[in-house]
C-alpha positions in Angstrom: 6.9 7.8 35.4 8.7 8.6 32.1 10.0 12.0 31.1 9.5 13.7 27.7 12.2 16.2 26.7 12.7 18.2 23.5 15.6 20.1 22.0 15.2 22.4 19.0 18.1 23.0 16.6 17.3 26.3 14.8 17.8 26.4 11.1 19.1 22.8 10.9 18.2 20.3 8.2 19.2 16.7 7.6 17.9 14.0 5.2 15.0 12.1 6.6 16.8 8.7 6.3 19.7 10.1 8.3 17.3 11.3 10.9 15.6 7.9 11.1 18.9 6.2 11.7 19.8 8.7 14.4 16.4 8.1 16.0 17.1 4.4 16.0 20.4 4.9 17.7 19.0 7.1 20.4 16.0 4.8 21.0 18.4 1.9 21.6 20.1 3.7 24.6 19.5 2.3 28.0 16.5 3.9 29.7 15.2 5.5 26.5 11.7 4.3 25.7 11.2 6.2 22.4 13.1 8.8 20.3 12.4 10.8 17.2 14.2 13.4 15.2 11.9 15.4 12.9 11.9 18.7 11.0 9.5 21.1 12.8 6.7 21.2 10.2 3.1 21.3 11.5 2.5 17.8 10.3 5.6 16.4 12.0 4.7 18.2 15.2 1.3 16.6 15.0 3.0 13.2 14.7 5.1 14.0 17.8 2.1 15.0 19.7 0.2 11.9 18.8 3.2 9.8 19.9 3.3 11.7 23.2 6.8 13.0 22.3 6.0 16.8 22.0 7.1 19.0 24.9 6.8 22.8 25.3 10.2 23.5 23.6 9.2 21.5 20.5 5.9 23.3 20.1 7.7 26.5 19.2 9.8 24.8 16.5 9.5 26.3 12.9 9.5 24.4 9.6 13.2 25.2 9.2 14.1 23.8 12.6 14.9 20.3 13.8 13.1 18.8 16.9 14.9 16.1 18.9 12.4 14.4 21.1 12.9 11.6 23.6 10.9 9.8 26.2 13.1 8.3 29.0 12.8 6.9 32.5 14.1 10.0 34.2 15.3 13.5 33.4 19.0 12.6 33.6 18.6 9.8 31.0 16.6 12.2 28.8 19.3 14.9 28.9 22.0 12.4 28.1 20.0 11.1 25.1 19.6 14.6 23.8 23.3 15.2 24.2 24.1 12.0 22.3 21.7 13.0 19.5 23.5 16.3 19.2 26.8 14.5 19.0 25.5 12.3 16.2 24.2 15.3 14.3 27.5 17.1 14.7 29.7 14.2 13.8 31.8 14.7 10.7 30.1 13.2 7.6 31.9 10.4 5.8 34.6 11.6 3.4 33.3 11.9 -0.1 34.4 9.3 -2.5 37.2 10.1 -4.8 36.0 12.5 -7.5 32.6 13.2 -5.9 32.1 16.8 -4.7 30.1 17.8 -1.7 28.0 20.9 -2.4 25.1 22.9 -1.0 22.2 23.6 -3.2 21.0 22.7 -6.7 23.0 25.4 -8.5 26.3 24.3 -6.9 25.5 20.6 -7.7 24.9 21.4 -11.4 28.2 23.4 -11.4 30.0 20.3 -10.1 28.1 17.9 -12.4 27.1 19.9 -15.5 26.1 16.8 -17.4 23.7 15.5 -14.7 20.1 14.7 -15.9 18.5 13.5 -12.7 17.9 15.1 -9.3 16.9 13.0 -6.2 15.0 15.3 -3.8 14.4 14.5 -0.2 13.1 17.5 1.7 10.0 18.1 3.9 6.8 18.0 1.9 6.1 21.6 2.4 9.2 22.5 0.4 9.3 19.5 -2.0 7.2 20.9 -4.8 9.2 24.1 -5.1 12.5 22.2 -5.2 11.1 19.7 -7.8 9.9 22.5 -10.0 13.4 24.2 -9.9 15.0 21.0 -11.0 12.5 20.5 -13.8 13.0 24.0 -15.0 16.7 23.3 -15.3 15.9 20.3 -17.5 16.4 17.5 -14.9 14.4 14.4 -14.4 13.3 14.2 -10.8 13.0 11.4 -8.3 10.9 12.9 -5.5 11.5 10.9 -2.4 9.6 13.4 -0.2 6.1 12.7 0.9 3.3 15.0 2.3 3.1 16.7 -1.1 -0.5 17.9 -1.8 -2.2 16.0 -4.6 -2.8 19.3 -6.5 1.0 20.0 -6.5 1.7 16.5 -7.7 -0.7 17.0 -10.7 0.9 20.4 -11.5 4.4 19.0 -11.3 3.6 16.0 -13.5 1.9 18.2 -16.1 4.9 20.5 -16.2 7.3 17.5 -16.5 5.2 16.0 -19.3 5.3 19.3 -21.2 9.1 19.3 -20.9 9.5 15.6 -21.8 10.9 14.8 -18.3 10.1 12.2 -15.6 8.8 13.2 -12.2 9.1 10.0 -10.2 6.9 10.4 -7.1 6.1 12.1 -4.8 6.7 9.4 -2.1 8.8 7.5 -4.6 11.0 5.2 -2.5 12.6 3.0 -5.1 14.0 3.2 -8.6 16.8 1.6 -10.6 18.0 3.9 -13.4 20.7 2.5 -15.8 21.8 0.0 -13.2 22.0 2.6 -10.4 19.9 1.8 -7.3 18.1 4.9 -5.9 16.8 5.1 -2.3 15.4 1.8 -1.0 16.5 -0.4 -3.9 18.6 -3.6 -4.3 21.8 -4.6 -6.2 20.3 -6.2 -9.3 22.1 -6.8 -12.6 21.4 -4.9 -15.8 19.2 -6.8 -18.2 16.4 -6.3 -20.7 13.3 -6.1 -18.4 11.9 -2.6 -17.8 9.7 -2.0 -14.8 7.1 0.7 -14.1 5.9 0.6 -10.5 3.6 2.6 -8.3 4.9 0.4 -5.4 8.3 0.4 -3.8 8.4 -3.0 -2.2 6.6 -4.5 -5.2 9.4 -3.2 -7.4 12.0 -4.6 -5.0 10.4 -8.0 -4.9 10.0 -8.4 -8.7 13.5 -7.0 -9.5 15.1 -9.4 -6.9 13.1 -12.4 -8.2 14.2 -11.5 -11.7 17.8 -11.4 -10.5 17.6 -14.8 -8.8 16.1 -16.2 -12.1 19.2 -15.0 -14.0 17.6 -12.0 -15.5 18.3 -8.3 -15.1 16.6 -4.9 -15.2 17.2 -2.2 -17.8 15.4 0.5 -15.8 12.9 0.3 -13.0 10.9 3.6 -12.8 8.9 4.3 -9.7 6.0 6.7 -10.4 4.6 7.2 -6.9 1.5 5.5 -5.3 -1.0 8.1 -6.6 0.0 8.2 -10.3 -2.8 5.9 -11.4 -5.4 7.9 -9.5 -8.1 9.6 -11.6 -6.8 13.0 -10.6 -3.2 12.4 -11.8 -4.3 10.4 -14.8 -1.2 8.1 -15.0 0.9 10.9 -16.4 4.2 9.4 -15.3 3.2 5.8 -16.0 2.6 6.9 -19.6 5.8 8.9 -19.7 7.8 6.0 -18.3 6.1 3.7 -20.8 7.2 6.0 -23.7 10.7 5.9 -22.4 11.0 2.2 -22.0 9.2 1.6 -25.4 11.9 3.7 -27.0 14.8 2.1 -25.1 16.7 -0.4 -27.3 17.9 -2.2 -24.2 14.4 -3.0 -23.0 12.8 -6.2 -24.4 9.9 -6.7 -22.0 8.0 -4.1 -19.9 6.3 -4.9 -16.6 3.8 -2.6 -14.9 3.1 -3.0 -11.2 0.3 -1.2 -9.2 -2.7 -1.6 -7.0 -5.9 -1.4 -9.0 -6.0 1.9 -10.9 -8.8 4.2 -11.8 -10.8 2.4 -14.6 -10.4 5.4 -17.0 -6.7 5.6 -16.3 -6.3 1.9 -16.8 -8.0 2.2 -20.2 -5.6 5.1 -21.2 -2.6 3.1 -20.1 -3.7 -0.1 -21.8 -4.4 1.8 -25.0 -0.8 3.0 -25.0 0.4 -0.5 -24.3 -1.5 -1.7 -27.4 0.5 0.7 -29.6 3.8 -0.9 -28.5 5.6 -3.7 -30.4 7.1 -5.0 -27.1 5.5 -7.6 -24.9 4.1 -6.4 -21.5 3.2 -8.0 -18.2 0.5 -6.2 -16.2 0.4 -6.8 -12.5 -2.5 -4.9 -10.8 -2.6 -6.5 -7.4 -6.2 -7.1 -6.4 -7.7 -6.4 -9.8 -9.5 -9.1 -11.8 -8.0 -10.4 -15.1 -8.4 -7.3 -17.2 -9.2 -7.2 -20.9 -5.7 -6.7 -22.2 -4.3 -6.0 -25.7 -2.7 -8.9 -27.5 0.9 -7.9 -26.6 0.1 -8.0 -22.8 -0.6 -10.7 -20.3 -2.0 -10.4 -16.8 -0.1 -11.5 -13.6 -2.2 -11.8 -10.4 0.9 -11.7 -8.1 4.4 -10.3 -8.0 5.7 -13.9 -8.3 3.6 -14.4 -11.5 4.8 -11.1 -12.8 8.5 -12.0 -12.4 7.9 -15.4 -14.0 6.1 -13.8 -16.9 8.8 -11.2 -17.6 11.6 -13.7 -17.2 10.0 -16.6 -19.1 11.2 -18.9 -16.3 9.4 -20.6 -13.4 10.7 -19.6 -10.0 10.6 -22.9 -8.1 9.6 -23.1 -4.5 12.4 -23.9 -2.1 12.5 -27.6 -1.0 11.1 -27.2 2.5 9.5 -29.7 4.9 5.8 -28.8 5.2 5.0 -27.2 8.6 3.1 -29.4 11.0 -0.6 -28.9 10.6 -2.3 -27.4 13.5 -5.5 -25.7 14.4 -5.3 -21.9 14.7 -4.9 -18.6 13.0 -2.3 -17.2 10.5 -0.7 -14.0 11.6 1.2 -11.8 9.1 3.6 -9.1 10.3 4.8 -7.2 7.2 7.2 -4.3 6.6 6.2 -4.0 2.9 2.7 -2.9 2.1 2.6 -4.5 -1.3 4.0 -7.8 0.1 1.2 -7.8 2.6 -1.3 -7.2 -0.2 0.2 -10.1 -2.3 0.0 -12.5 0.7 -3.7 -11.6 1.2 -4.4 -12.4 -2.4 -2.6 -15.7 -2.2 -4.5 -16.8 0.9 -7.8 -15.7 -0.6 -6.9 -17.8 -3.6 -6.4 -20.8 -1.3 -9.9 -20.3 0.0 -8.8 -18.7 3.3 -10.6 -15.6 4.5 -8.3 -12.9 5.7 -8.3 -9.6 7.5 -5.9 -6.7 7.3 -5.5 -3.1 8.3 -5.0 -2.4 4.6 -7.3 -5.0 3.0 -7.3 -6.0 -0.7 -10.6 -6.6 -2.6 -12.2 -9.6 -1.0 -10.5 -9.2 2.4 -11.9 -7.5 5.4 -10.9 -4.8 7.8 -8.9 -5.7 10.9 -8.4 -3.6 13.9 -5.4 -5.5 15.2 -4.1 -9.0 16.0 -6.6 -10.1 18.6 -9.5 -11.1 16.3 -10.5 -14.7 15.8 -9.5 -14.5 12.1 -6.4 -14.9 9.9 -4.9 -11.4 10.1 -2.1 -9.8 8.1 -0.8 -6.4 9.1 1.1 -3.8 7.1 3.3 -2.3 9.8 4.5 0.4 7.5 1.0 1.9 7.4 0.5 5.3 9.0 -1.2 4.0 12.2 2.0 2.1 13.1 4.6 4.7 12.1 3.5 7.9 13.9 6.8 9.1 15.4 8.6 5.9 14.4 10.9 5.1 11.5 9.6 2.8 8.8 10.0 -0.9 9.9 12.4 -1.6 7.0 14.7 0.9 8.7 13.9 0.0 12.3 12.0 -3.3 12.7 11.6 -2.8 16.5 7.8 -2.7 16.5 7.6 -5.8 14.3 9.9 -7.7 16.7 7.7 -6.6 19.7 4.6 -7.8 18.0 6.3 -11.0 16.9 7.2 -11.8 20.5 3.5 -11.4 21.5 2.3 -13.5 18.6 4.7 -16.3 19.4 3.2 -16.7 22.9 -0.4 -17.0 21.5 -1.4 -20.7 21.5 -4.2 -19.9 19.1 -1.8 -19.1 16.3 -0.9 -21.8 13.8 1.6 -19.9 11.6 3.4 -16.5 11.5 4.2 -14.9 8.1 7.1 -12.4 7.9 8.8 -10.5 5.1 12.5 -9.6 5.4 13.3 -6.7 3.0 17.0 -5.9 2.6 19.0 -3.6 0.4 20.2 0.0 0.4 18.7 2.0 3.3 17.2 -1.0 5.1 18.2 -2.3 8.5 21.7 -3.9 8.5 20.5 -7.2 10.0 16.8 -7.8 10.1 17.1 -11.5 10.2 19.4 -11.3 13.2 16.7 -9.4 15.1 14.1 -12.0 14.2 16.4 -14.8 15.3 17.0 -13.1 18.7 13.2 -12.8 19.2 12.7 -16.5 18.4 15.5 -17.5 20.7 13.7 -15.8 23.6 10.3 -17.4 22.7 11.3 -21.0 23.5 10.4 -24.2 21.6 6.6 -24.2 22.0 5.7 -21.7 19.3 3.8 -21.6 16.0 5.5 -22.2 12.6 7.4 -19.1 11.4 7.5 -18.7 7.7 9.4 -15.9 5.9 10.8 -14.8 2.6 13.8 -12.5 1.9 13.5 -9.7 -0.7 17.1 -9.0 -1.7 20.1 -10.2 -3.6 23.6 -11.4 -2.8 25.0 -8.0 -3.8 23.0 -6.2 -1.2 24.9 -4.9 1.9 23.2 -7.5 4.1 23.7 -10.4 1.7 20.7 -12.5 0.7 22.4 -15.8 1.5 23.6 -14.6 5.0 20.0 -13.5 5.9 18.5 -16.7 4.7 21.1 -18.8 6.6 20.5 -16.8 9.8 16.7 -17.3 9.6 17.0 -21.0 8.9 19.4 -21.5 11.8 16.7 -19.9 14.0 14.1 -22.4 12.8 12.4 -20.3 10.3 11.0 -21.9 7.1 12.4 -19.6 4.4 10.4 -19.6 1.1 11.7 -18.6 -2.3 9.3 -15.7 -2.6 6.7 -13.8 -0.6 3.9 -15.7 -2.5 5.5 -19.0 -1.9 5.6 -18.2 1.9 1.9 -17.4 1.9 1.1 -20.7 0.2 3.2 -22.5 2.8 1.3 -20.9 5.6 -1.9 -22.1 4.1 -0.6 -25.7 4.4 0.0 -25.2 8.1 -3.8 -25.1 8.7 -5.4 -28.3 9.9 -7.8 -29.0 7.0 -10.0 -27.5 4.3 -12.9 -27.7 6.8 -11.0 -25.4 9.1 -10.6 -22.9 6.3 -14.3 -23.0 5.7 -15.0 -22.4 9.4 -12.6 -19.3 9.2 -14.6 -18.0 6.3 -17.9 -18.3 8.1 -16.4 -16.7 11.2 -15.3 -13.7 9.2 -18.6 -13.4 7.4 -20.5 -13.4 10.7 -18.2 -10.8 12.4 -19.8 -7.4 13.0 -16.6 -5.7 12.0 -16.6 -7.3 8.5 -16.8 -5.0 5.5 -18.1 -5.5 2.1 -15.7 -6.2 -0.8 -16.4 -2.7 -2.1 -15.5 -1.1 1.2 -12.3 -3.1 1.5 -11.2 -2.3 -2.0 -10.0 1.2 -1.2 -7.1 2.6 -3.3 -3.7 1.4 -2.1 -1.6 4.0 -0.3 2.2 4.1 0.1 1.5 6.4 2.9 1.4 10.0 4.1 4.8 9.9 5.8 8.2 8.8 4.6 8.4 7.3 8.1 5.2 5.6 7.1 4.2 3.3 4.3 6.4 1.4 1.9 
């Protein structure tokens, strides 16, 4: 029987990404089944409890404390894991780069960099709004990486930022590229003349990387947070970012990426687009071809958006078609927007699909055991309680992949490999290891890599690793989904899959499936 042990560090704070990495290191120790390091907020303690990682010591933790939680095979292993976690936390930080000061607090940071105009904030959600307001009051644009910020606080912060002519990117903004500088989960892409406004982190990453591989670059890519186009928020930062890019002499073309927005917010944004002299591409994943102004065109997928903005066709990789077989498609995605795009591509191919986060036209899925083509977003909240996001730690995806590969009813498996700053150091290597253990009798495995050669993991190295393991690596996420459609036996098999879904008692109507897209309630959650 396993043992759960907690250790509380009083008055200790560390960045959430650093805590996720430490959690991954502890979970990899022999005899450790699960590990998590979290600030002791009520919401985080609830996550630990749901994950069966909360012990008596952790229950007493306060919002300013750190809870180290492990589940191990016995008490000795648990105590050793706690000790190793303490050692990692107490290890000396990397030396600061030449000319870069290490400071504590916003005031000291501004003293060291008096010309700074942007603050990146990553603190527990309970404290995030106050810190963001302090930065805005000092005239700083803000990228708010923190999540769990109440919607009312987001509205108040964005109204305040708009009054001051500043950007409030977020909350739960995981990716931005400002003047060539990648922030948080971003990629090394060249400067160019395409500006991006995105309510989606992995959507921004996929498009910026496709542009880079098409020989184009990005002037600025501004993340606005997944709720910005909700009715309550009113697209305040989308409009502010639009104003900024419209005035930017280095931006030729502007691209807007989002899940379907509130209709009234969409009207407001498109009315502002119509007043610009610049060309726009509008990519609202899951929305129908909207009535756009003359200077805008609609892109149904991220691939189409990149092609529209670059003016270049992004050719599919020359790959042998997978052997046709009878069975189901299974998708295991780290990126929620990539999962959404793949659903849309398969629906466009006449294939009925299910997902835990369905797009309009898809249906709800409870898991991988249904007799249907099923695509899962493993960054959604249900899969990340007490776990790092799968872009940081793909362990859960690899476990599910091993299970799917043994299923003789599966025809093809779809995977996304998202690299870049903050992501796992070698996700392709983990996939290759799982495939090596699966043997030869397995379904076709089809993947795409979101990244560039300049990323720490190296796009070419990741692609080569996957191909050596027998994976068909497509040029984009959309290309991969189309390739998976070709793995099915025949159009008649697709029609049978549609009838099976329509008869299923767990099927939902299109309107029920078309819920607003969420980037998640936890920074350990959705991307």
